[in-house]
C-alpha positions as YAML, in Angstrom:
chain: A
units: angstrom
residues:
- id: 1
  name: MET
  ca: [24.86, 269.71, 89.23]
- id: 2
  name: SER
  ca: [23.64, 272.39, 91.51]
- id: 3
  name: GLY
  ca: [23.67, 271.98, 95.25]
- id: 4
  name: HIS
  ca: [23.87, 273.25, 98.78]
- id: 5
  name: SER
  ca: [24.52, 271.34, 101.97]
- id: 6
  name: LYS
  ca: [21.15, 269.57, 101.90]
- id: 7
  name: TRP
  ca: [22.68, 267.32, 99.26]
- id: 8
  name: SER
  ca: [20.03, 264.66, 98.88]
- id: 9
  name: ASN
  ca: [17.21, 267.20, 98.52]
- id: 10
  name: ILE
  ca: [18.91, 268.94, 95.62]
- id: 11
  name: LYS
  ca: [20.51, 266.06, 93.78]
- id: 12
  name: ARG
  ca: [17.71, 263.52, 94.16]
- id: 13
  name: LYS
  ca: [14.79, 265.88, 93.64]
- id: 14
  name: LYS
  ca: [13.88, 264.37, 90.28]
- id: 15
  name: GLU
  ca: [14.99, 261.51, 88.08]
- id: 16
  name: LYS
  ca: [17.44, 262.62, 85.42]
- id: 17
  name: THR
  ca: [16.34, 262.31, 81.79]
- id: 18
  name: ASP
  ca: [18.66, 260.84, 79.16]
- id: 19
  name: ALA
  ca: [19.37, 264.36, 77.92]
- id: 20
  name: GLN
  ca: [20.35, 265.50, 81.42]
- id: 21
  name: LYS
  ca: [22.57, 262.46, 81.85]
- id: 22
  name: GLY
  ca: [24.27, 263.33, 78.56]
- id: 23
  name: LYS
  ca: [24.98, 266.83, 79.88]
- id: 24
  name: ILE
  ca: [26.46, 265.38, 83.06]
- id: 25
  name: PHE
  ca: [28.69, 263.03, 81.06]
- id: 26
  name: THR
  ca: [29.94, 265.99, 79.02]
- id: 27
  name: LYS
  ca: [30.67, 268.11, 82.09]
- id: 28
  name: ILE
  ca: [32.50, 265.34, 83.96]
- id: 29
  name: GLY
  ca: [34.43, 264.46, 80.80]
- id: 30
  name: ARG
  ca: [35.66, 268.03, 80.56]
- id: 31
  name: GLU
  ca: [36.73, 268.00, 84.22]
- id: 32
  name: ILE
  ca: [38.59, 264.71, 83.72]
- id: 33
  name: THR
  ca: [40.38, 266.09, 80.65]
- id: 34
  name: VAL
  ca: [41.60, 269.15, 82.57]
- id: 35
  name: ALA
  ca: [42.64, 267.02, 85.58]
- id: 36
  name: VAL
  ca: [44.71, 264.69, 83.36]
- id: 37
  name: LYS
  ca: [46.42, 267.57, 81.57]
- id: 38
  name: GLU
  ca: [47.25, 269.25, 84.89]
- id: 39
  name: GLY
  ca: [48.19, 266.22, 87.01]
- id: 40
  name: GLY
  ca: [48.71, 263.21, 84.79]
- id: 41
  name: ALA
  ca: [46.69, 260.11, 83.89]
- id: 42
  name: ASP
  ca: [47.44, 258.01, 86.98]
- id: 43
  name: PRO
  ca: [44.69, 258.37, 89.63]
- id: 44
  name: SER
  ca: [47.00, 256.96, 92.32]
- id: 45
  name: SER
  ca: [49.18, 260.07, 92.01]
- id: 46
  name: ASN
  ca: [46.48, 262.50, 90.80]
- id: 47
  name: SER
  ca: [44.00, 262.92, 93.63]
- id: 48
  name: LYS
  ca: [41.69, 265.19, 91.64]
- id: 49
  name: LEU
  ca: [41.43, 262.60, 88.87]
- id: 50
  name: LYS
  ca: [40.69, 259.91, 91.44]
- id: 51
  name: ASP
  ca: [37.81, 261.99, 92.86]
- id: 52
  name: LEU
  ca: [36.43, 262.60, 89.36]
- id: 53
  name: ILE
  ca: [36.50, 258.90, 88.50]
- id: 54
  name: ILE
  ca: [34.40, 258.22, 91.63]
- id: 55
  name: LYS
  ca: [32.05, 261.03, 90.59]
- id: 56
  name: ALA
  ca: [31.80, 259.68, 87.04]
- id: 57
  name: LYS
  ca: [30.99, 256.15, 88.21]
- id: 58
  name: ALA
  ca: [28.37, 257.46, 90.66]
- id: 59
  name: ASN
  ca: [26.71, 259.21, 87.71]
- id: 60
  name: ASN
  ca: [26.75, 255.95, 85.71]
- id: 61
  name: VAL
  ca: [29.38, 257.04, 83.19]
- id: 62
  name: PRO
  ca: [30.55, 253.75, 81.61]
- id: 63
  name: ASN
  ca: [34.08, 252.63, 82.50]
- id: 64
  name: ASP
  ca: [34.99, 252.48, 78.80]
- id: 65
  name: ASN
  ca: [34.03, 256.14, 78.42]
- id: 66
  name: ILE
  ca: [36.14, 257.13, 81.43]
- id: 67
  name: ASP
  ca: [39.17, 255.20, 80.14]
- id: 68
  name: ARG
  ca: [38.77, 256.69, 76.67]
- id: 69
  name: ILE
  ca: [38.63, 260.26, 78.00]
- id: 70
  name: ILE
  ca: [41.74, 259.70, 80.14]
- id: 71
  name: LYS
  ca: [43.73, 258.14, 77.29]
- id: 72
  name: LYS
  ca: [42.70, 260.86, 74.86]
- id: 73
  name: ALA
  ca: [43.68, 263.63, 77.29]
- id: 74
  name: ALA
  ca: [47.00, 261.92, 78.12]
- id: 75
  name: GLY
  ca: [47.88, 261.53, 74.43]
- id: 76
  name: ASP
  ca: [46.88, 265.03, 73.42]
- id: 77
  name: SER
  ca: [49.98, 267.22, 73.31]
- id: 78
  name: GLU
  ca: [47.98, 270.44, 73.12]
- id: 79
  name: LYS
  ca: [47.86, 272.50, 76.29]
- id: 80
  name: ASN
  ca: [44.77, 272.78, 78.45]
- id: 81
  name: ASN
  ca: [42.61, 275.45, 76.82]
- id: 82
  name: PHE
  ca: [39.96, 275.48, 79.54]
- id: 83
  name: GLU
  ca: [39.86, 278.22, 82.14]
- id: 84
  name: GLU
  ca: [38.23, 277.89, 85.56]
- id: 85
  name: ILE
  ca: [36.04, 280.89, 86.38]
- id: 86
  name: THR
  ca: [33.76, 281.52, 89.36]
- id: 87
  name: TYR
  ca: [30.79, 283.88, 89.09]
- id: 88
  name: GLU
  ca: [28.77, 285.26, 92.00]
- id: 89
  name: GLY
  ca: [25.35, 286.83, 92.04]
- id: 90
  name: TYR
  ca: [21.87, 287.03, 93.52]
- id: 91
  name: GLY
  ca: [18.73, 285.23, 92.45]
- id: 92
  name: PRO
  ca: [15.15, 286.30, 93.27]
- id: 93
  name: CYS
  ca: [14.65, 287.45, 96.91]
- id: 94
  name: GLY
  ca: [18.39, 287.84, 97.35]
- id: 95
  name: VAL
  ca: [19.26, 284.12, 97.13]
- id: 96
  name: ALA
  ca: [23.05, 283.88, 96.99]
- id: 97
  name: VAL
  ca: [24.39, 281.94, 94.00]
- id: 98
  name: ILE
  ca: [27.91, 280.80, 93.13]
- id: 99
  name: VAL
  ca: [28.58, 279.45, 89.64]
- id: 100
  name: GLU
  ca: [31.72, 277.46, 88.81]
- id: 101
  name: ALA
  ca: [32.54, 277.26, 85.10]
- id: 102
  name: LEU
  ca: [35.15, 275.56, 82.95]
- id: 103
  name: THR
  ca: [35.30, 277.36, 79.62]
- id: 104
  name: ASP
  ca: [37.36, 277.82, 76.48]
- id: 105
  name: ASN
  ca: [35.60, 281.13, 75.76]
- id: 106
  name: ARG
  ca: [35.36, 283.50, 78.70]
- id: 107
  name: ASN
  ca: [33.22, 286.08, 76.87]
- id: 108
  name: ARG
  ca: [30.63, 283.52, 75.76]
- id: 109
  name: THR
  ca: [30.25, 282.04, 79.22]
- id: 110
  name: ALA
  ca: [30.08, 285.39, 81.01]
- id: 111
  name: GLY
  ca: [27.44, 286.58, 78.55]
- id: 112
  name: ASP
  ca: [25.34, 283.45, 79.02]
- id: 113
  name: VAL
  ca: [25.52, 283.53, 82.82]
- id: 114
  name: ARG
  ca: [24.67, 287.25, 82.98]
- id: 115
  name: HIS
  ca: [21.71, 286.68, 80.65]
- id: 116
  name: TYR
  ca: [20.28, 283.92, 82.87]
- id: 117
  name: PHE
  ca: [20.50, 286.09, 86.00]
- id: 118
  name: ASP
  ca: [18.92, 289.08, 84.26]
- id: 119
  name: LYS
  ca: [16.13, 287.04, 82.68]
- id: 120
  name: TYR
  ca: [15.00, 285.35, 85.88]
- id: 121
  name: GLY
  ca: [14.95, 288.21, 88.35]
- id: 122
  name: GLY
  ca: [18.52, 288.15, 89.63]
- id: 123
  name: ASN
  ca: [21.73, 290.01, 89.00]
- id: 124
  name: LEU
  ca: [25.33, 288.99, 88.48]
- id: 125
  name: GLY
  ca: [27.65, 290.65, 90.99]
- id: 126
  name: GLN
  ca: [31.35, 291.21, 91.60]
- id: 127
  name: THR
  ca: [33.74, 288.59, 92.90]
- id: 128
  name: GLY
  ca: [33.23, 288.27, 96.67]
- id: 129
  name: CYS
  ca: [29.69, 289.64, 96.73]
- id: 130
  name: VAL
  ca: [28.18, 286.38, 98.07]
- id: 131
  name: SER
  ca: [31.07, 283.99, 98.74]
- id: 132
  name: PHE
  ca: [31.43, 285.36, 102.29]
- id: 133
  name: MET
  ca: [28.10, 283.66, 103.04]
- id: 134
  name: PHE
  ca: [29.58, 280.24, 102.28]
- id: 135
  name: ALA
  ca: [32.36, 278.09, 103.71]
- id: 136
  name: GLN
  ca: [34.34, 275.67, 101.56]
- id: 137
  name: LYS
  ca: [34.35, 272.16, 103.00]
- id: 138
  name: GLY
  ca: [35.20, 268.72, 101.80]
- id: 139
  name: VAL
  ca: [32.05, 266.66, 101.35]
- id: 140
  name: VAL
  ca: [32.19, 262.89, 100.93]
- id: 141
  name: ILE
  ca: [28.88, 261.22, 100.06]
- id: 142
  name: ILE
  ca: [28.39, 257.57, 101.06]
- id: 143
  name: LYS
  ca: [25.58, 255.43, 99.66]
- id: 144
  name: ASN
  ca: [23.37, 254.32, 102.52]
- id: 145
  name: GLU
  ca: [22.04, 250.85, 101.88]
- id: 146
  name: GLY
  ca: [21.25, 249.56, 105.34]
- id: 147
  name: LEU
  ca: [24.26, 251.07, 107.09]
- id: 148
  name: ASP
  ca: [24.51, 251.18, 110.87]
- id: 149
  name: GLU
  ca: [24.60, 254.80, 112.04]
- id: 150
  name: GLU
  ca: [26.82, 254.18, 115.08]
- id: 151
  name: LYS
  ca: [29.38, 252.26, 112.99]
- id: 152
  name: VAL
  ca: [29.36, 254.93, 110.27]
- id: 153
  name: MET
  ca: [29.86, 257.69, 112.84]
- id: 154
  name: GLU
  ca: [32.78, 255.81, 114.39]
- id: 155
  name: ASP
  ca: [34.44, 255.25, 111.01]
- id: 156
  name: CYS
  ca: [33.87, 258.81, 109.84]
- id: 157
  name: PHE
  ca: [35.51, 260.39, 112.86]
- id: 158
  name: GLU
  ca: [38.34, 257.88, 112.78]
- id: 159
  name: ALA
  ca: [38.86, 258.91, 109.15]
- id: 160
  name: GLY
  ca: [39.26, 262.55, 110.23]
- id: 161
  name: ALA
  ca: [35.82, 263.94, 109.45]
- id: 162
  name: VAL
  ca: [34.61, 267.03, 111.32]
- id: 163
  name: ASP
  ca: [30.88, 266.26, 111.02]
- id: 164
  name: PHE
  ca: [28.44, 263.92, 109.35]
- id: 165
  name: ASN
  ca: [24.75, 263.78, 108.45]
- id: 166
  name: PHE
  ca: [23.05, 260.35, 108.34]
- id: 167
  name: GLU
  ca: [20.05, 260.17, 105.98]
- id: 168
  name: ASP
  ca: [17.96, 257.37, 104.52]
- id: 169
  name: GLU
  ca: [19.69, 257.19, 101.13]
- id: 170
  name: ILE
  ca: [23.06, 258.82, 101.72]
- id: 171
  name: VAL
  ca: [25.48, 259.88, 104.44]
- id: 172
  name: GLU
  ca: [27.10, 263.31, 104.11]
- id: 173
  name: VAL
  ca: [30.60, 263.39, 105.60]
- id: 174
  name: PHE
  ca: [32.14, 266.83, 106.11]
- id: 175
  name: THR
  ca: [35.90, 267.40, 106.22]
- id: 176
  name: ASP
  ca: [38.44, 270.19, 106.12]
- id: 177
  name: THR
  ca: [39.24, 270.96, 102.48]
- id: 178
  name: ALA
  ca: [42.77, 269.57, 102.81]
- id: 179
  name: GLU
  ca: [41.50, 266.28, 104.27]
- id: 180
  name: VAL
  ca: [38.88, 265.24, 101.71]
- id: 181
  name: SER
  ca: [41.17, 262.85, 99.81]
- id: 182
  name: LYS
  ca: [42.44, 261.20, 102.99]
- id: 183
  name: VAL
  ca: [38.91, 260.70, 104.32]
- id: 184
  name: ARG
  ca: [37.76, 259.40, 100.93]
- id: 185
  name: ASP
  ca: [40.56, 256.81, 100.82]
- id: 186
  name: PHE
  ca: [39.95, 255.72, 104.42]
- id: 187
  name: LEU
  ca: [36.22, 255.17, 103.86]
- id: 188
  name: THR
  ca: [36.82, 253.41, 100.54]
- id: 189
  name: ASP
  ca: [39.28, 251.05, 102.27]
- id: 190
  name: LYS
  ca: [36.59, 250.38, 104.89]
- id: 191
  name: GLY
  ca: [34.34, 249.12, 102.10]
- id: 192
  name: TYR
  ca: [31.92, 252.04, 101.79]
- id: 193
  name: GLU
  ca: [30.50, 252.84, 98.34]
- id: 194
  name: LEU
  ca: [30.95, 256.51, 97.59]
- id: 195
  name: GLU
  ca: [28.78, 258.81, 95.47]
- id: 196
  name: SER
  ca: [31.29, 261.65, 95.38]
- id: 197
  name: ALA
  ca: [34.18, 263.31, 97.18]
- id: 198
  name: GLU
  ca: [34.47, 267.01, 96.43]
- id: 199
  name: ILE
  ca: [35.12, 270.43, 97.87]
- id: 200
  name: GLU
  ca: [31.77, 272.23, 98.07]
- id: 201
  name: TYR
  ca: [30.42, 275.61, 99.11]
- id: 202
  name: ILE
  ca: [28.25, 275.25, 102.22]
- id: 203
  name: PRO
  ca: [26.02, 278.25, 103.04]
- id: 204
  name: SER
  ca: [26.04, 279.68, 106.58]
- id: 205
  name: THR
  ca: [22.43, 280.89, 106.28]
- id: 206
  name: TYR
  ca: [19.50, 280.09, 104.01]
- id: 207
  name: THR
  ca: [16.96, 282.27, 102.19]
- id: 208
  name: ARG
  ca: [13.31, 281.34, 101.68]
- id: 209
  name: ILE
  ca: [11.16, 282.37, 98.72]
- id: 210
  name: ASP
  ca: [7.49, 282.59, 99.66]
- id: 211
  name: ASP
  ca: [6.17, 283.96, 96.36]
- id: 212
  name: GLU
  ca: [5.23, 281.17, 93.91]
- id: 213
  name: GLU
  ca: [6.16, 283.19, 90.81]
- id: 214
  name: LEU
  ca: [9.60, 283.95, 92.22]
- id: 215
  name: ARG
  ca: [10.10, 280.29, 93.18]
- id: 216
  name: ILE
  ca: [9.42, 279.36, 89.56]
- id: 217
  name: LYS
  ca: [11.96, 281.96, 88.41]
- id: 218
  name: MET
  ca: [14.58, 280.66, 90.83]
- id: 219
  name: ASN
  ca: [14.05, 277.10, 89.65]
- id: 220
  name: ARG
  ca: [14.33, 278.24, 86.05]
- id: 221
  name: LEU
  ca: [17.56, 280.13, 86.77]
- id: 222
  name: LEU
  ca: [19.11, 277.01, 88.28]
- id: 223
  name: GLU
  ca: [17.88, 274.86, 85.38]
- id: 224
  name: MET
  ca: [19.38, 277.21, 82.79]
- id: 225
  name: LEU
  ca: [22.71, 277.30, 84.60]
- id: 226
  name: ASP
  ca: [22.79, 273.52, 84.94]
- id: 227
  name: ASP
  ca: [21.94, 273.13, 81.25]
- id: 228
  name: ASN
  ca: [24.93, 275.20, 80.13]
- id: 229
  name: ASP
  ca: [27.86, 272.99, 79.08]
- id: 230
  name: ASP
  ca: [30.41, 275.47, 80.48]
- id: 231
  name: VAL
  ca: [28.87, 275.46, 83.98]
- id: 232
  name: GLN
  ca: [30.28, 272.71, 86.19]
- id: 233
  name: ASN
  ca: [28.65, 273.45, 89.56]
- id: 234
  name: VAL
  ca: [26.07, 275.81, 91.01]
- id: 235
  name: TRP
  ca: [25.90, 276.50, 94.75]
- id: 236
  name: HIS
  ca: [23.12, 278.47, 96.41]
- id: 237
  name: ASN
  ca: [21.51, 279.18, 99.78]
- id: 238
  name: TRP
  ca: [17.87, 278.78, 98.75]
- id: 239
  name: ASP
  ca: [15.93, 276.88, 101.41]
- id: 240
  name: ASN
  ca: [13.75, 274.91, 99.00]
- id: 241
  name: GLU
  ca: [13.07, 271.74, 100.98]
- id: 242
  name: ASP
  ca: [9.33, 272.18, 100.46]
- id: 243
  name: GLU
  ca: [9.63, 272.51, 96.69]
...
């Protein structure tokens, strides 16, 4: 689940295999478990859980699976053993990378992430070394199946969005971080089908990689991070639209 602001390019670049879908189910399930333990099992009063249910459905997680995860987390009296950790580093050619993890073993996850960076021509840095190149924004993704751009623009700004990007398959709606849930609810009430509603890291500048070997290494770094069960999201500023 890696991304930057050019959402459709990253997330629709290739069809997911069954194995990749299984990884996504596992990651979202872990996020749902933590959200329930922190905010309760009712999505009407737990905004984070509500966002994750939308995300799960957009990734074709069956409703029965979602309900089972929520019920199991709500009935489990043990405390939340998962810790949220953010790593920052550089990939090949100085590409800025932010890794968000949810782990029950900090040492294991840190070791894995450091290994991936070292192996594929990057280096893991200190907290703050690249995050200044990104801005956190709410991003609501609407499925675009024959939508009218003027009507979407009108509804988005009425909802409280600060910007939007109309593409063939999706519409990216940008909000202040505190407004993402309000905008999500407004657009849902208007009848739009949402892919996701999350707070994301949007890069202020992008970095190109012209060397083919280094492009392969950067792709491999992102694949290894995405394949790790502890890693929930990967944000980067690689301008890879031509890949």
